N, C-alpha and C positions, 0 to 999 in steps of 0.2 A: 120476560122469561121468569118462570117459577122454578126455584131450586129447593129440593127437600131431601133430608137424609133421615128416613125412618129407622130409628135405632132398633126397633123390634124385628126388622128383617135381618135375621142373624142366624148363623149356625152355631149358636152358643159360644161365640167368640172365635171360632175356628175359621180358617180361610174359605172364602167363596171364590171358586175358580171360573164359574160360568153363569150367565144369566140370559134369559130369552123370553120375550113377550109373546103371548099366544096371539094367533092371527085375528081373533075377535077382540083383542085388547082387554079382556076381562080378567086374565090371569097372567102371572109371570112365574117362570120356573127358575130355580137356582140349583147349582150343583157344587159340591165341595166336600169338605172333610166332616165326618160325623164323630161321635164319641169313640166308637171302636170299629167303624166301617165308613164307607162312602155314604153321602146323604144327598137325596134329591127332595126339594121342597117346592110345592106349588102354592103360591100366595095369591090372595085376592088383590087385584089392582085398585079397587075402589078406595080402600083406606090409605093406599100409598099415594094416590094422586090428590085426594081430597081430605084436608084436616077435619072437616065435619064428619065424614064417614069414619075417620080414624078415631074420633072421640066417641062414636056410638058403640056401646058395648054389645049391641045386637048384631053388629056387622062383623062377620068372621074375618080373621086375618090370615090364618093358615087354612088352606083347603085340603091339602093332603101332604103326607110325608112318607117317603119311601127309603128304606134302609137296606135294600137287598144287595147293593154292590159290596164286595168284600174289600175293596180299596177305594181310595179317594176318587170322587167323580170330577173329571176334568172338563167335561163339556155336556151341555144340555141343549137340544134343538127341537123345536116344534116342527112338524110337517107343515107344508104349505096349506093344506086343508084343515089343519088343527085337530085332526083325528088322533094323531100319534105324537108321543114325545120320545125322542131318542136320547139316551145317556150313555156315555163312555167313560171308563175309569182305569185306575191303576191295576185292576184285577184282570186286564186284557179283554174285558167283555163289553159288549154293547147291548143294552137292554131297550126294548121297544115297549112303551107303556100305552095303555088304552083305558079310558074310563069305563067303569062297570056301573051300569044303571041298576036302580032298584034297592040300593043299600042306604040305610039311614046313617046319621052321624054317630060317632063313637070315638073311643080312644084308639090311637095307633098302637099296634102290637109292640109291647116292650117299652113304651114311652108314655108320658103324660099329655101328649099332644092330642087335642080333639080334632078329628078329621071330618070334613063336610062331604068331600068327594072320595070315592074309592077308585084308585088307578091300579091296574094289575099289569104285570109283565106278560105280554102275549107272545114275545119272542126273545130269545137270548142268542146273540150272534157271536160265534167263536171263530176267529180267523186271524187274529194278531198274536204274535208271540211276545209282545211287550205292551207297555201302558198305551192306552188310547188317549190321544191328546185333543183331537178336534173332529167335528162331524159337520156334514152339510147335506141337506136334502136338495135334489135337483129340481128344476122347474117342473111343475105338475106332479111332483112326488113320484117320478119314475124310478129314480135310483137314490141310494143313500151312500155317500162317500165317507170313509173313516180313515184317519191317518194315525201313525203310531211311532214310538221310539224304535220299532223294528225296521225302520227305514222304508216302509211300504205304505201304499194307499190301497184300500180294498173298496171295490164298487159292489154294492149289494142290490139285489132285485127287490125294490120296495113293494112290489105286488106279490112277491112270493118269498118271504123270509123263511129260511136263512140261506137262500141261493146266492152264490157269488157270481157276478158277471165278469169281473176281471180283477187281477192283482197287478197294480202298477209299480214296477221296479225301475229304478234309475237314480234315485237319491242315494247318496253315500253317507248320509247323516240322519239324525232324528227328524221326522216329518212332523211339523208343529202347526200346520194350518192348511185348510182346503177351502175352495170357493168355486161355485159354478157360474159360468157364463149365463146371464139371464136369457140369452137367445137360444142356449142349449147346445152349442157346438163344441164348447171346451170346458175343461176343468183345470183350475190352477192350484198349485201347491207350493209351499215354502218350507225350507228345511235348514237345519243347522249346518248343512254342507255349503252354505252361502250361495244357494241358487234358488231361483223361482222358476218352476217348470210348468209349461202349459201342455195339457194332454188333449188329444182329439177324442170326442165321444163316438165318432164313426167307427174307429178301429182300435181305440184305447192305446194308440202309440203317441210318443212324445212329439209335439209340434215344434217347441223351442225351449231353450234354457237361457234365462237371463242371469248374468253373473257380475257384470261390470260394477254395478252400484253396491255390491255386497262385499267386495274384496277387502275393504278397509275395516269391516265389522270385527270388533273384538268382543270377547265375553259372550254371554248367552242370555236368553230370556226363556221363561217357562213356556210361553206360547208365541207363535208367529202368525197371528190371525189376520191374513190378508183378505181383501174383499173386492168384488167386481162391481163397477158402477151400474146403476139401474138401467142406463141406456145401452150397456154392453160395450161401450167404446174404450174403457180403461180398466186396468187392474191397479189397485194401490196396495203396495207391499208394507209389511212391518220391517223394522230393524234394517234400514239401509243407511249409507253414509255418503256425505258430500262435503268435501273439504274438511274432513275430520269432525263434522257435525252430524248428529243423528237426524235422519229424515224418514218420511214415508214416501217411497218412490212411486211415481206414476208411470205405468207401463201402457203404452198405446197399443190398441188392438191392431192397427194398421202398421205392419212391419215390426211390431214389438219394440219400438223405440223407447228410450228412457231419458229424455231431455228435460223433464219437469219433475218437481217433487214438492212436498209440503215440509217446510222447515220451521224451527222455532223451539222444539222440545229440547230439554237439556240432557236427557238420557234416552236410551233406546226405545223405539216404538214397539209396543207389544200387541196392539189390536187396532184394526181399522174396520169401521162399519158404515156403509152408506145408508142414508135414508132411502127406504124402498121407493119413494115417490120421486118422479121428475118434477121439479118446481119451476115456477115462473113468476115474474113481476112485470107489470106494465110500465114502460118507460115512455114518457112524452117527449117527442122531438117535433118541434114546431106544432103543426096542427095534426100530425099523425100520432097514432098510439100503437107502438110496437111492443111485441111480447118477447121477452128474453127468457130462454129456458136454460136450466142449469141443474146440477146435482149438489147434494149436501153430504158432507163426510165428517164423521166423528172419529177422532184419533186419541187413543189412550197410550200412556207411556210409563216407564219405570220411574219417571220423575214425579209421579203421583198426581199428574194433572191431565186434564181433558181439553182438547181443542175442537171447535166446530168450524168447518170451512164450507164456504159456498164457492163452487168452481167459477162463478162469475166475478169473484173478488180476489184481489192479490193478497189480502191479509185475512187472518181468521176472523170469523164473525164474533166469536167469543172464546176466551181461554179461562178455564177454571183451574187456578193454581192450588196445589196442596189440598185437593178435595179429600184425600185419603192419607193414611199413615204408611201405606205401602203401594206397590205397583198396581196400576189399573190393568185388569186381566181380561175383561170382556165388556162389550157394549151391545145394546139391542134397541132398535127403534120400533115404535108401534106401527101397525099397518096404516094408520092415518098419516104418519109422517110428522106428527106434532108432539110426540112424547118420546123420551129416551131414558133408559136406565143403564147404569154401569156398576160394576162390582170390582172389589179389590182383594188382594191377598190378605189385607188386614181384617177381613171378615165383615165389611160393611158394604152398603148399597146406597147409591144416590139416584134421585129422580130429577129430570129436567123437563119442564113443559114449555112449549113455544106457541106463539100464535102466527097467523099467516102474514101479519105485518112484519114480523121479525125474520122469518126464513123463506116466505113465499107461499104461493098458492099451489097445492098439490095437483098434478095432472090427473084427470079422471081415469079410472082403471081401464075403461074401454079404449081410451085414446092411447094409453101406454101399451096395451096389447097390440093395437093397430101399428104402433111404431115398431115394436119388436117383430111383428110379421113382415113389415117393410124391410127391416134389416136382414131377416132371414132370406127374403126373396132376393135381395141384392147379393148376399153372400153366395147363394146358390147359382145366380147368374154368373158370378165370377168363376165358380167351380166349373160350370158348363163351358164357359169361354176357354178356360185353360185346358179342358179335356177335348176341345173342338167338337162339342156336342151341339145339336140344333137347339135354339132357344124356344121353349114352349110359350103359348100365349099366357099373358098375365092372369093369375087366379087359378091356373091349373096346377095339378099336383106335380112336384118335382122329385124324382127318385135319384138321389146321389149315392153312389156306392161308398 
């Protein structure tokens, strides 16, 4: 495992609240506080991951800097296709950024930063009456979900900004995290009201509310970034409690049970982010060679540490203690599943690089899509069964109301 902390990835010492790696792994975006406004910076990944590239003066470090937000930027998220970057902040706005071709390098307006790429705001979304804290693009970039201190979640039409599809109301406290089911049937959210709620994408109604594991939670965190596992079978929450100890609660898709959790952090969990790849290792048993599949989850906490878990193991794969001087606020995996970056309220960023011997072999994309399709088929069959509808032949289209 390779661990690096590039000191030059900084918002001039001010807090960095969010970080996200571009789908092609060439760039990473950060969002946080600027000098007199919110700041979004797009960095070159090459000098972050490779000290040789870092030492080369001809390799640019900053690709672009955007200072259009009037308040601190709390979240940055790339669309699945990499075409857009969404940012949300204390100014109640969500901005959608797209690269502008045909411009040369130059100074960023009002600063000494030399920019290599020009990203322009192609849409500004106004729908919240309070700070925007978290964002999430749905599978295939159909929708964008945003959540806010106004206790609501807004679903935006990602094909027709700034059209709103739905406003989800049900939380009685600040909504601080949203995550999509990779199968596309649900959206999950977590709030200061000590609930995790699951919403159906079919009618945008509440499917369930999970409360038992949050009743003991005291205090608060800046964000509650929960995440759905890449196989769609589990949600892992932020800031849960078990026997007076902080945990990341595992919520099972079947029945929404909460019998398992990730333990070990000394303070509240702020962020959970699954590796986007389903992983596997070959285990030899006698003369047979069996393949074990599992997920990998990164957990950040107010205790300034980061833990990496494999669902095939009972203990964390690695725990990085005191990586920062403040809370870990966001984590992002590369699309390859072998790189991770995380950021802290102390204004610094860390990079972790893995190899397949350490965390496993990533499942090919086509195989993962096939698995998701199989899950969708199974769920639709269950729906038809409960509706007493006839079962169509496998492979045909299923229209579920």
